[in-house]
All heavy atoms as TSV, in Angstrom:
chain	resi	resn	atom	element	x	y	z
A	1	MET	N	N	160.528	190.258	160.752
A	1	MET	CA	C	159.978	189.018	160.264
A	1	MET	C	C	158.444	189.170	160.205
A	1	MET	O	O	157.860	189.853	161.158
A	1	MET	CB	C	160.358	187.882	161.219
A	1	MET	CG	C	159.623	186.571	160.920
A	1	MET	SD	S	159.722	185.268	162.121
A	1	MET	CE	C	161.326	184.667	161.884
A	2	LYS	N	N	157.758	188.657	159.241
A	2	LYS	CA	C	156.330	188.762	159.184
A	2	LYS	C	C	155.717	187.845	160.183
A	2	LYS	O	O	156.139	186.784	160.515
A	2	LYS	CB	C	155.780	188.464	157.809
A	2	LYS	CG	C	156.325	189.386	156.766
A	2	LYS	CD	C	155.718	189.041	155.431
A	2	LYS	CE	C	156.122	190.094	154.324
A	2	LYS	NZ	N	155.564	189.835	153.002
A	3	ASN	N	N	154.495	188.205	160.624
A	3	ASN	CA	C	153.771	187.345	161.547
A	3	ASN	C	C	153.241	186.140	160.757
A	3	ASN	O	O	152.928	186.234	159.537
A	3	ASN	CB	C	152.496	188.102	162.151
A	3	ASN	CG	C	152.968	189.184	163.072
A	3	ASN	OD1	O	154.021	189.140	163.699
A	3	ASN	ND2	N	152.038	190.184	163.192
A	4	LYS	N	N	153.245	185.073	161.405
A	4	LYS	CA	C	152.655	183.823	160.791
A	4	LYS	C	C	151.184	183.653	161.331
A	4	LYS	O	O	150.930	183.988	162.450
A	4	LYS	CB	C	153.481	182.623	161.089
A	4	LYS	CG	C	154.891	182.717	160.749
A	4	LYS	CD	C	155.025	182.604	159.156
A	4	LYS	CE	C	156.473	182.603	158.797
A	4	LYS	NZ	N	156.688	182.551	157.266
A	5	VAL	N	N	150.368	183.073	160.504
A	5	VAL	CA	C	148.998	182.726	160.912
A	5	VAL	C	C	148.841	181.224	161.038
A	5	VAL	O	O	149.199	180.541	160.076
A	5	VAL	CB	C	147.929	183.293	160.005
A	5	VAL	CG1	C	146.629	182.867	160.368
A	5	VAL	CG2	C	148.179	184.795	159.861
A	6	LYS	N	N	148.319	180.681	162.164
A	6	LYS	CA	C	148.095	179.287	162.336
A	6	LYS	C	C	146.624	179.035	162.255
A	6	LYS	O	O	145.806	179.785	162.802
A	6	LYS	CB	C	148.602	178.892	163.737
A	6	LYS	CG	C	148.456	177.435	164.065
A	6	LYS	CD	C	149.045	177.126	165.433
A	6	LYS	CE	C	148.831	175.609	165.719
A	6	LYS	NZ	N	149.354	175.191	167.010
A	7	PHE	N	N	146.191	178.019	161.502
A	7	PHE	CA	C	144.829	177.659	161.409
A	7	PHE	C	C	144.661	176.154	161.167
A	7	PHE	O	O	145.638	175.531	160.599
A	7	PHE	CB	C	144.028	178.532	160.393
A	7	PHE	CG	C	144.419	178.291	158.982
A	7	PHE	CD1	C	143.665	177.427	158.201
A	7	PHE	CD2	C	145.560	178.861	158.392
A	7	PHE	CE1	C	144.032	177.253	156.879
A	7	PHE	CE2	C	145.956	178.605	157.175
A	7	PHE	CZ	C	145.235	177.815	156.295
A	8	GLU	N	N	143.501	175.698	161.364
A	8	GLU	CA	C	143.285	174.233	161.111
A	8	GLU	C	C	142.619	174.115	159.721
A	8	GLU	O	O	141.862	174.956	159.207
A	8	GLU	CB	C	142.167	173.792	162.136
A	8	GLU	CG	C	141.804	172.320	161.939
A	8	GLU	CD	C	140.850	171.850	162.996
A	8	GLU	OE1	O	140.924	172.246	164.179
A	8	GLU	OE2	O	139.877	171.156	162.574
A	9	LEU	N	N	143.154	173.063	159.057
A	9	LEU	CA	C	142.675	172.817	157.641
A	9	LEU	C	C	142.087	171.360	157.617
A	9	LEU	O	O	142.841	170.469	158.020
A	9	LEU	CB	C	143.854	172.946	156.646
A	9	LEU	CG	C	143.680	172.610	155.235
A	9	LEU	CD1	C	142.657	173.643	154.664
A	9	LEU	CD2	C	144.985	172.652	154.460
A	10	ARG	N	N	140.964	171.259	157.042
A	10	ARG	CA	C	140.389	169.903	156.950
A	10	ARG	C	C	140.395	169.507	155.468
A	10	ARG	O	O	139.998	170.281	154.637
A	10	ARG	CB	C	138.905	169.954	157.531
A	10	ARG	CG	C	138.891	170.004	158.979
A	10	ARG	CD	C	137.482	170.076	159.559
A	10	ARG	NE	N	136.667	171.223	159.070
A	10	ARG	CZ	C	136.667	172.493	159.490
A	10	ARG	NH1	N	137.495	172.752	160.441
A	10	ARG	NH2	N	135.982	173.375	159.033
A	11	LEU	N	N	140.954	168.317	155.169
A	11	LEU	CA	C	141.052	167.852	153.837
A	11	LEU	C	C	140.528	166.347	153.719
A	11	LEU	O	O	140.658	165.656	154.749
A	11	LEU	CB	C	142.535	167.800	153.374
A	11	LEU	CG	C	143.316	169.117	153.265
A	11	LEU	CD1	C	144.784	168.744	152.991
A	11	LEU	CD2	C	142.763	169.904	152.140
A	12	ASP	N	N	140.154	166.059	152.558
A	12	ASP	CA	C	139.861	164.613	152.276
A	12	ASP	C	C	141.095	163.839	152.456
A	12	ASP	O	O	142.192	164.345	151.986
A	12	ASP	CB	C	139.314	164.530	150.842
A	12	ASP	CG	C	139.039	163.135	150.403
A	12	ASP	OD1	O	137.956	162.556	150.824
A	12	ASP	OD2	O	139.881	162.552	149.632
A	13	GLU	N	N	141.045	162.669	153.066
A	13	GLU	CA	C	142.253	161.868	153.333
A	13	GLU	C	C	143.046	161.607	152.049
A	13	GLU	O	O	144.266	161.705	152.087
A	13	GLU	CB	C	141.934	160.625	154.045
A	13	GLU	CG	C	143.226	159.779	154.405
A	13	GLU	CD	C	142.777	158.553	155.160
A	13	GLU	OE1	O	141.708	158.245	155.563
A	13	GLU	OE2	O	143.751	157.748	155.373
A	14	ASP	N	N	142.441	161.150	150.941
A	14	ASP	CA	C	143.189	160.828	149.779
A	14	ASP	C	C	143.805	162.071	149.243
A	14	ASP	O	O	145.039	161.980	148.757
A	14	ASP	CB	C	142.168	160.234	148.741
A	14	ASP	CG	C	141.644	158.826	148.998
A	14	ASP	OD1	O	142.334	158.167	149.893
A	14	ASP	OD2	O	140.737	158.443	148.345
A	15	VAL	N	N	143.190	163.208	149.214
A	15	VAL	CA	C	143.868	164.479	148.689
A	15	VAL	C	C	145.010	164.813	149.590
A	15	VAL	O	O	146.101	165.158	149.093
A	15	VAL	CB	C	142.821	165.657	148.696
A	15	VAL	CG1	C	143.522	166.957	148.364
A	15	VAL	CG2	C	141.747	165.361	147.631
A	16	CYS	N	N	144.928	164.639	150.954
A	16	CYS	CA	C	145.956	164.973	151.813
A	16	CYS	C	C	147.103	164.017	151.570
A	16	CYS	O	O	148.347	164.500	151.480
A	16	CYS	CB	C	145.545	164.772	153.241
A	16	CYS	SG	S	146.660	165.295	154.463
A	17	ARG	N	N	146.951	162.736	151.390
A	17	ARG	CA	C	147.985	161.860	151.093
A	17	ARG	C	C	148.709	162.129	149.715
A	17	ARG	O	O	149.967	162.073	149.677
A	17	ARG	CB	C	147.487	160.329	151.121
A	17	ARG	CG	C	147.150	159.868	152.533
A	17	ARG	CD	C	146.593	158.407	152.460
A	17	ARG	NE	N	146.131	158.072	153.816
A	17	ARG	CZ	C	146.937	157.486	154.691
A	17	ARG	NH1	N	148.193	157.351	154.415
A	17	ARG	NH2	N	146.500	157.085	155.842
A	18	LYS	N	N	147.905	162.467	148.722
A	18	LYS	CA	C	148.451	162.720	147.506
A	18	LYS	C	C	149.226	164.048	147.576
A	18	LYS	O	O	150.373	164.020	146.920
A	18	LYS	CB	C	147.385	162.804	146.429
A	18	LYS	CG	C	146.771	161.440	146.042
A	18	LYS	CD	C	145.642	161.563	145.064
A	18	LYS	CE	C	144.897	160.229	144.730
A	18	LYS	NZ	N	143.889	160.442	143.803
A	19	ALA	N	N	148.813	164.991	148.219
A	19	ALA	CA	C	149.477	166.282	148.301
A	19	ALA	C	C	150.773	166.079	149.064
A	19	ALA	O	O	151.866	166.653	148.664
A	19	ALA	CB	C	148.570	167.287	148.981
A	20	ALA	N	N	150.767	165.280	150.113
A	20	ALA	CA	C	151.999	164.964	150.803
A	20	ALA	C	C	153.015	164.267	149.919
A	20	ALA	O	O	154.227	164.518	150.030
A	20	ALA	CB	C	151.645	164.163	152.103
A	21	ALA	N	N	152.524	163.311	149.075
A	21	ALA	CA	C	153.499	162.730	148.102
A	21	ALA	C	C	154.103	163.632	147.172
A	21	ALA	O	O	155.295	163.674	146.796
A	21	ALA	CB	C	152.656	161.613	147.388
A	22	VAL	N	N	153.269	164.653	146.654
A	22	VAL	CA	C	153.796	165.621	145.785
A	22	VAL	C	C	154.841	166.457	146.382
A	22	VAL	O	O	155.870	166.813	145.933
A	22	VAL	CB	C	152.703	166.494	145.085
A	22	VAL	CG1	C	153.218	167.569	144.266
A	22	VAL	CG2	C	151.684	165.646	144.289
A	23	ALA	N	N	154.454	166.914	147.693
A	23	ALA	CA	C	155.404	167.797	148.471
A	23	ALA	C	C	156.768	167.025	148.647
A	23	ALA	O	O	157.756	167.625	148.446
A	23	ALA	CB	C	154.763	168.063	149.785
A	24	ALA	N	N	156.677	165.722	148.989
A	24	ALA	CA	C	157.978	165.038	149.174
A	24	ALA	C	C	158.663	164.918	147.881
A	24	ALA	O	O	159.878	165.067	147.917
A	24	ALA	CB	C	157.595	163.544	149.688
A	25	HIS	N	N	158.001	164.599	146.730
A	25	HIS	CA	C	158.646	164.565	145.492
A	25	HIS	C	C	159.401	165.893	145.095
A	25	HIS	O	O	160.441	165.933	144.437
A	25	HIS	CB	C	157.626	164.205	144.399
A	25	HIS	CG	C	158.182	164.129	143.023
A	25	HIS	ND1	N	158.922	163.016	142.645
A	25	HIS	CD2	C	158.168	164.947	142.032
A	25	HIS	CE1	C	159.260	163.172	141.356
A	25	HIS	NE2	N	158.895	164.359	140.927
A	26	GLU	N	N	158.754	167.018	145.462
A	26	GLU	CA	C	159.276	168.328	145.213
A	26	GLU	C	C	160.340	168.703	146.242
A	26	GLU	O	O	160.910	169.865	146.173
A	26	GLU	CB	C	158.216	169.400	145.056
A	26	GLU	CG	C	157.377	169.102	143.914
A	26	GLU	CD	C	156.406	170.244	143.603
A	26	GLU	OE1	O	156.428	171.387	144.256
A	26	GLU	OE2	O	155.589	170.099	142.757
A	27	GLY	N	N	160.569	167.904	147.283
A	27	GLY	CA	C	161.529	168.195	148.343
A	27	GLY	C	C	161.073	169.309	149.252
A	27	GLY	O	O	161.849	170.014	149.845
A	28	LEU	N	N	159.798	169.416	149.427
A	28	LEU	CA	C	159.188	170.400	150.270
A	28	LEU	C	C	158.501	169.777	151.529
A	28	LEU	O	O	157.983	168.584	151.355
A	28	LEU	CB	C	158.190	171.294	149.604
A	28	LEU	CG	C	158.653	172.108	148.348
A	28	LEU	CD1	C	157.508	172.668	147.564
A	28	LEU	CD2	C	159.574	173.160	148.903
A	29	THR	N	N	158.397	170.411	152.613
A	29	THR	CA	C	157.515	169.938	153.642
A	29	THR	C	C	156.092	170.132	153.201
A	29	THR	O	O	155.800	170.841	152.281
A	29	THR	CB	C	157.713	170.745	154.953
A	29	THR	OG1	O	157.306	172.182	154.679
A	29	THR	CG2	C	159.153	170.684	155.500
A	30	PHE	N	N	155.107	169.451	153.819
A	30	PHE	CA	C	153.785	169.534	153.493
A	30	PHE	C	C	153.324	170.973	153.624
A	30	PHE	O	O	152.634	171.499	152.804
A	30	PHE	CB	C	152.938	168.623	154.311
A	30	PHE	CG	C	151.538	168.558	153.963
A	30	PHE	CD1	C	151.080	167.930	152.778
A	30	PHE	CD2	C	150.488	169.088	154.779
A	30	PHE	CE1	C	149.755	167.919	152.407
A	30	PHE	CE2	C	149.157	169.014	154.425
A	30	PHE	CZ	C	148.791	168.420	153.267
A	31	ASN	N	N	153.648	171.641	154.759
A	31	ASN	CA	C	153.280	173.029	154.960
A	31	ASN	C	C	153.825	174.052	153.890
A	31	ASN	O	O	153.120	174.752	153.263
A	31	ASN	CB	C	153.837	173.549	156.373
A	31	ASN	CG	C	153.348	174.851	156.661
A	31	ASN	OD1	O	152.204	175.079	157.026
A	31	ASN	ND2	N	154.148	175.821	156.548
A	32	ASN	N	N	155.168	173.836	153.525
A	32	ASN	CA	C	155.818	174.675	152.501
A	32	ASN	C	C	155.121	174.485	151.161
A	32	ASN	O	O	154.947	175.418	150.340
A	32	ASN	CB	C	157.254	174.478	152.409
A	32	ASN	CG	C	157.990	175.173	153.639
A	32	ASN	OD1	O	157.402	175.992	154.308
A	32	ASN	ND2	N	159.092	174.762	153.858
A	33	TYR	N	N	154.678	173.236	150.880
A	33	TYR	CA	C	153.980	172.921	149.697
A	33	TYR	C	C	152.674	173.661	149.538
A	33	TYR	O	O	152.279	174.305	148.644
A	33	TYR	CB	C	153.742	171.419	149.479
A	33	TYR	CG	C	153.072	170.952	148.254
A	33	TYR	CD1	C	153.536	171.215	146.990
A	33	TYR	CD2	C	151.759	170.365	148.430
A	33	TYR	CE1	C	152.881	170.903	145.858
A	33	TYR	CE2	C	151.070	170.052	147.274
A	33	TYR	CZ	C	151.510	170.284	145.991
A	33	TYR	OH	O	150.885	169.951	144.875
A	34	LEU	N	N	151.944	173.616	150.653
A	34	LEU	CA	C	150.632	174.315	150.722
A	34	LEU	C	C	150.814	175.805	150.602
A	34	LEU	O	O	150.033	176.462	149.899
A	34	LEU	CB	C	149.883	173.959	151.943
A	34	LEU	CG	C	149.347	172.510	152.121
A	34	LEU	CD1	C	148.649	172.238	153.440
A	34	LEU	CD2	C	148.438	172.064	150.951
A	35	VAL	N	N	151.896	176.381	151.235
A	35	VAL	CA	C	152.097	177.759	151.151
A	35	VAL	C	C	152.420	178.161	149.647
A	35	VAL	O	O	151.930	179.204	149.141
A	35	VAL	CB	C	153.184	178.192	152.114
A	35	VAL	CG1	C	153.753	179.597	151.814
A	35	VAL	CG2	C	152.793	178.067	153.539
A	36	LYS	N	N	153.225	177.323	149.012
A	36	LYS	CA	C	153.575	177.575	147.627
A	36	LYS	C	C	152.354	177.531	146.733
A	36	LYS	O	O	152.189	178.494	145.939
A	36	LYS	CB	C	154.466	176.468	147.140
A	36	LYS	CG	C	154.873	176.542	145.634
A	36	LYS	CD	C	155.767	175.283	145.302
A	36	LYS	CE	C	155.918	175.233	143.798
A	36	LYS	NZ	N	156.682	174.068	143.383
A	37	LEU	N	N	151.438	176.613	146.970
A	37	LEU	CA	C	150.168	176.578	146.159
A	37	LEU	C	C	149.348	177.792	146.492
A	37	LEU	O	O	148.773	178.409	145.456
A	37	LEU	CB	C	149.359	175.331	146.583
A	37	LEU	CG	C	149.925	174.040	146.105
A	37	LEU	CD1	C	149.035	172.839	146.657
A	37	LEU	CD2	C	150.024	173.890	144.601
A	38	LEU	N	N	149.276	178.229	147.665
A	38	LEU	CA	C	148.502	179.424	147.972
A	38	LEU	C	C	149.036	180.618	147.426
A	38	LEU	O	O	148.289	181.547	146.856
A	38	LEU	CB	C	148.278	179.533	149.529
A	38	LEU	CG	C	147.312	178.524	150.092
A	38	LEU	CD1	C	147.434	178.536	151.673
A	38	LEU	CD2	C	145.893	178.748	149.707
A	39	ARG	N	N	150.337	180.783	147.450
A	39	ARG	CA	C	151.005	182.031	146.959
A	39	ARG	C	C	150.812	182.089	145.435
A	39	ARG	O	O	150.551	183.115	144.830
A	39	ARG	CB	C	152.522	181.983	147.187
A	39	ARG	CG	C	152.891	182.366	148.575
A	39	ARG	CD	C	154.325	182.380	148.727
A	39	ARG	NE	N	154.691	182.948	150.153
A	39	ARG	CZ	C	155.612	182.585	150.857
A	39	ARG	NH1	N	156.559	181.612	150.283
A	39	ARG	NH2	N	155.855	183.026	152.008
A	40	ASN	N	N	150.916	180.900	144.803
A	40	ASN	CA	C	150.755	180.841	143.279
A	40	ASN	C	C	149.249	181.243	142.891
A	40	ASN	O	O	149.053	181.922	141.955
A	40	ASN	CB	C	151.006	179.457	142.737
A	40	ASN	CG	C	152.572	179.257	142.714
A	40	ASN	OD1	O	153.390	180.133	142.805
A	40	ASN	ND2	N	152.925	177.899	142.601
A	41	SER	N	N	148.383	180.672	143.747
A	41	SER	CA	C	146.960	180.985	143.491
A	41	SER	C	C	146.620	182.551	143.637
A	41	SER	O	O	145.959	183.114	142.782
A	41	SER	CB	C	146.065	180.208	144.404
A	41	SER	OG	O	144.703	180.464	144.100
A	42	VAL	N	N	147.131	183.097	144.688
A	42	VAL	CA	C	146.926	184.511	144.976
A	42	VAL	C	C	147.613	185.332	143.879
A	42	VAL	O	O	146.921	186.337	143.414
A	42	VAL	CB	C	147.401	184.919	146.402
A	42	VAL	CG1	C	147.497	186.408	146.580
A	42	VAL	CG2	C	146.539	184.242	147.468
A	43	SER	N	N	148.801	184.998	143.522
A	43	SER	CA	C	149.523	185.704	142.523
A	43	SER	C	C	148.701	185.744	141.161
A	43	SER	O	O	148.586	186.719	140.489
A	43	SER	CB	C	150.975	185.008	142.274
A	43	SER	OG	O	151.603	185.698	141.250
A	44	TYR	N	N	148.237	184.523	140.769
A	44	TYR	CA	C	147.391	184.504	139.577
A	44	TYR	C	C	146.134	185.274	139.759
A	44	TYR	O	O	145.765	186.068	138.779
A	44	TYR	CB	C	146.974	183.043	139.338
A	44	TYR	CG	C	146.088	182.892	138.098
A	44	TYR	CD1	C	146.492	182.926	136.777
A	44	TYR	CD2	C	144.688	182.761	138.313
A	44	TYR	CE1	C	145.591	182.892	135.715
A	44	TYR	CE2	C	143.808	182.651	137.285
A	44	TYR	CZ	C	144.333	182.669	135.944
A	44	TYR	OH	O	143.457	182.699	134.888
A	45	HIS	N	N	145.471	185.265	140.794
A	45	HIS	CA	C	144.266	186.039	141.064
A	45	HIS	C	C	144.622	187.530	140.884
A	45	HIS	O	O	143.811	188.368	140.288
A	45	HIS	CB	C	143.673	185.806	142.344
A	45	HIS	CG	C	142.388	186.472	142.631
A	45	HIS	ND1	N	141.210	185.991	142.254
A	45	HIS	CD2	C	142.148	187.694	143.189
A	45	HIS	CE1	C	140.210	186.905	142.641
A	45	HIS	NE2	N	140.856	187.947	143.223
A	46	GLU	N	N	145.767	187.973	141.504
A	46	GLU	CA	C	146.063	189.465	141.424
A	46	GLU	C	C	146.378	189.804	139.966
A	46	GLU	O	O	146.165	190.893	139.609
A	46	GLU	CB	C	147.234	189.731	142.444
A	46	GLU	CG	C	146.762	189.756	143.850
A	46	GLU	CD	C	147.823	190.156	144.800
A	46	GLU	OE1	O	149.050	189.746	144.609
A	46	GLU	OE2	O	147.480	190.803	145.751
A	47	ARG	N	N	147.066	188.919	139.168
A	47	ARG	CA	C	147.374	189.236	137.761
A	47	ARG	C	C	146.075	189.504	137.016
A	47	ARG	O	O	146.043	190.344	136.172
A	47	ARG	CB	C	148.209	188.158	137.190
A	47	ARG	CG	C	149.719	188.226	137.510
A	47	ARG	CD	C	150.573	187.288	136.518
A	47	ARG	NE	N	150.069	185.918	136.432
A	47	ARG	CZ	C	150.387	184.938	137.241
A	47	ARG	NH1	N	151.140	185.205	138.268
A	47	ARG	NH2	N	149.947	183.685	137.080
A	48	VAL	N	N	145.139	188.685	137.310
A	48	VAL	CA	C	143.867	188.703	136.506
A	48	VAL	C	C	142.949	189.813	137.073
A	48	VAL	O	O	142.340	190.516	136.246
A	48	VAL	CB	C	143.130	187.352	136.612
A	48	VAL	CG1	C	141.719	187.466	135.987
A	48	VAL	CG2	C	143.939	186.254	135.876
A	49	HIS	N	N	142.864	190.018	138.347
A	49	HIS	CA	C	141.880	190.882	138.940
A	49	HIS	C	C	142.410	192.135	139.655
A	49	HIS	O	O	141.672	192.937	140.079
A	49	HIS	CB	C	141.009	190.114	139.964
A	49	HIS	CG	C	140.225	188.952	139.391
A	49	HIS	ND1	N	139.127	189.088	138.582
A	49	HIS	CD2	C	140.503	187.643	139.442
A	49	HIS	CE1	C	138.725	187.898	138.214
A	49	HIS	NE2	N	139.592	186.985	138.735
A	50	GLY	N	N	143.656	192.241	139.724
A	50	GLY	CA	C	144.281	193.436	140.411
A	50	GLY	C	C	144.709	193.059	141.827
A	50	GLY	O	O	144.291	192.129	142.361
A	51	ARG	N	N	145.569	194.027	142.333
A	51	ARG	CA	C	146.172	193.762	143.619
A	51	ARG	C	C	145.147	193.694	144.735
A	51	ARG	O	O	144.171	194.452	144.758
A	51	ARG	CB	C	147.171	194.875	143.876
A	51	ARG	CG	C	148.071	194.641	145.124
A	51	ARG	CD	C	149.157	195.643	145.184
A	51	ARG	NE	N	150.174	195.404	146.178
A	51	ARG	CZ	C	149.929	195.204	147.491
A	51	ARG	NH1	N	148.725	195.025	147.954
A	51	ARG	NH2	N	150.892	195.050	148.398
A	52	ILE	N	N	145.378	192.820	145.749
A	52	ILE	CA	C	144.593	192.640	146.941
A	52	ILE	C	C	145.236	193.423	148.073
A	52	ILE	O	O	146.442	193.200	148.275
A	52	ILE	CB	C	144.391	191.204	147.332
A	52	ILE	CG1	C	143.769	190.473	146.137
A	52	ILE	CG2	C	143.593	191.068	148.599
A	52	ILE	CD1	C	143.773	188.969	146.343
A	53	ASP	N	N	144.517	194.265	148.744
A	53	ASP	CA	C	145.032	194.981	150.022
A	53	ASP	C	C	144.808	194.154	151.160
A	53	ASP	O	O	143.588	194.047	151.546
A	53	ASP	CB	C	144.406	196.359	150.045
A	53	ASP	CG	C	144.967	197.153	151.285
A	53	ASP	OD1	O	145.684	196.596	152.064
A	53	ASP	OD2	O	144.501	198.343	151.369
A	54	PRO	N	N	145.834	193.441	151.738
A	54	PRO	CA	C	145.490	192.546	152.873
A	54	PRO	C	C	144.925	193.261	154.052
A	54	PRO	O	O	144.240	192.547	154.893
A	54	PRO	CB	C	146.914	191.922	153.159
A	54	PRO	CG	C	147.887	192.807	152.485
A	54	PRO	CD	C	147.179	193.539	151.359
A	55	SER	N	N	145.119	194.507	154.182
A	55	SER	CA	C	144.652	195.261	155.364
A	55	SER	C	C	143.053	195.317	155.295
A	55	SER	O	O	142.454	195.638	156.296
A	55	SER	CB	C	145.277	196.601	155.586
A	55	SER	OG	O	144.912	197.474	154.474
A	56	LYS	N	N	142.515	195.079	154.113
A	56	LYS	CA	C	141.153	195.131	154.020
A	56	LYS	C	C	140.349	193.820	153.947
A	56	LYS	O	O	139.199	193.681	153.677
A	56	LYS	CB	C	140.679	195.890	152.673
A	56	LYS	CG	C	141.226	197.341	152.685
A	56	LYS	CD	C	140.817	198.140	151.466
A	56	LYS	CE	C	141.267	199.586	151.574
A	56	LYS	NZ	N	141.111	200.271	150.303
A	57	SER	N	N	141.189	192.779	154.223
A	57	SER	CA	C	140.682	191.465	154.270
A	57	SER	C	C	140.732	190.909	155.626
A	57	SER	O	O	141.623	191.175	156.460
A	57	SER	CB	C	141.538	190.565	153.339
A	57	SER	OG	O	141.477	190.918	152.019
A	58	GLU	N	N	139.715	190.036	156.023
A	58	GLU	CA	C	139.659	189.383	157.280
A	58	GLU	C	C	140.377	188.044	157.197
A	58	GLU	O	O	140.475	187.365	156.262
A	58	GLU	CB	C	138.168	189.134	157.663
A	58	GLU	CG	C	137.298	190.324	157.774
A	58	GLU	CD	C	137.696	191.243	158.968
A	58	GLU	OE1	O	137.990	190.668	159.990
A	58	GLU	OE2	O	137.680	192.471	158.870
A	59	LEU	N	N	140.930	187.671	158.486
A	59	LEU	CA	C	141.537	186.383	158.611
A	59	LEU	C	C	140.366	185.306	158.628
A	59	LEU	O	O	139.281	185.642	159.079
A	59	LEU	CB	C	142.392	186.290	159.860
A	59	LEU	CG	C	143.653	187.071	159.795
A	59	LEU	CD1	C	144.324	187.026	161.199
A	59	LEU	CD2	C	144.564	186.488	158.714
A	60	PRO	N	N	140.679	184.089	158.215
A	60	PRO	CA	C	139.585	183.020	158.222
A	60	PRO	C	C	139.214	182.834	159.712
A	60	PRO	O	O	140.077	183.024	160.725
A	60	PRO	CB	C	140.234	181.758	157.731
A	60	PRO	CG	C	141.541	182.123	157.302
A	60	PRO	CD	C	141.865	183.571	157.688
A	61	GLU	N	N	138.034	182.343	159.939
A	61	GLU	CA	C	137.539	182.064	161.406
A	61	GLU	C	C	138.449	181.023	162.074
A	61	GLU	O	O	138.887	180.048	161.358
A	61	GLU	CB	C	136.126	181.480	161.239
A	61	GLU	CG	C	135.488	181.263	162.648
A	61	GLU	CD	C	134.084	180.672	162.513
A	61	GLU	OE1	O	133.378	181.079	161.587
A	61	GLU	OE2	O	133.688	179.993	163.407
A	62	GLY	N	N	138.871	181.302	163.196
A	62	GLY	CA	C	139.695	180.377	163.928
A	62	GLY	C	C	141.153	180.571	163.711
A	62	GLY	O	O	141.995	179.951	164.398
A	63	ALA	N	N	141.552	181.455	162.801
A	63	ALA	CA	C	142.950	181.765	162.550
A	63	ALA	C	C	143.524	182.441	163.728
A	63	ALA	O	O	142.915	183.276	164.415
A	63	ALA	CB	C	143.147	182.619	161.248
A	64	GLU	N	N	144.783	182.221	164.075
A	64	GLU	CA	C	145.524	182.680	165.233
A	64	GLU	C	C	146.886	183.266	164.732
A	64	GLU	O	O	147.612	182.478	164.074
A	64	GLU	CB	C	145.715	181.483	166.143
A	64	GLU	CG	C	146.340	181.742	167.436
A	64	GLU	CD	C	146.438	180.409	168.189
A	64	GLU	OE1	O	145.607	179.475	168.034
A	64	GLU	OE2	O	147.393	180.317	169.015
A	65	ILE	N	N	147.113	184.456	165.038
A	65	ILE	CA	C	148.367	185.084	164.606
A	65	ILE	C	C	149.530	184.729	165.616
A	65	ILE	O	O	149.362	184.803	166.822
A	65	ILE	CB	C	148.297	186.661	164.562
A	65	ILE	CG1	C	147.265	187.010	163.443
A	65	ILE	CG2	C	149.611	187.264	164.263
A	65	ILE	CD1	C	146.959	188.468	163.370
A	66	LYS	N	N	150.630	184.243	165.009
A	66	LYS	CA	C	151.830	183.833	165.836
A	66	LYS	C	C	152.936	184.836	165.478
A	66	LYS	O	O	153.272	185.010	164.329
A	66	LYS	CB	C	152.219	182.449	165.495
A	66	LYS	CG	C	151.186	181.389	165.801
A	66	LYS	CD	C	151.126	181.148	167.276
A	66	LYS	CE	C	150.275	180.040	167.548
A	66	LYS	NZ	N	150.085	179.790	168.984
A	67	GLU	N	N	153.514	185.430	166.449
A	67	GLU	CA	C	154.644	186.397	166.177
A	67	GLU	C	C	155.966	185.727	166.349
A	67	GLU	O	O	156.164	184.729	166.974
A	67	GLU	CB	C	154.562	187.581	167.095
A	67	GLU	CG	C	153.240	188.361	166.810
A	67	GLU	CD	C	153.152	189.646	167.655
A	67	GLU	OE1	O	154.239	190.327	167.887
A	67	GLU	OE2	O	152.067	190.025	168.023
């Protein structure tokens, strides 16, 4: 199993509420919806700009690895 990273995310309240509504409409948890959006964004970026080597990237400040 891959390690999971836990971090705090700050959002505008209206955006958060709307995203939660979309997640519910799609039958996803809020967390899974955000993961889906991030995966899609990274996938698009890699299609356009080439593969990203995660070993050469830093985790965001405050991120905590959970095994």
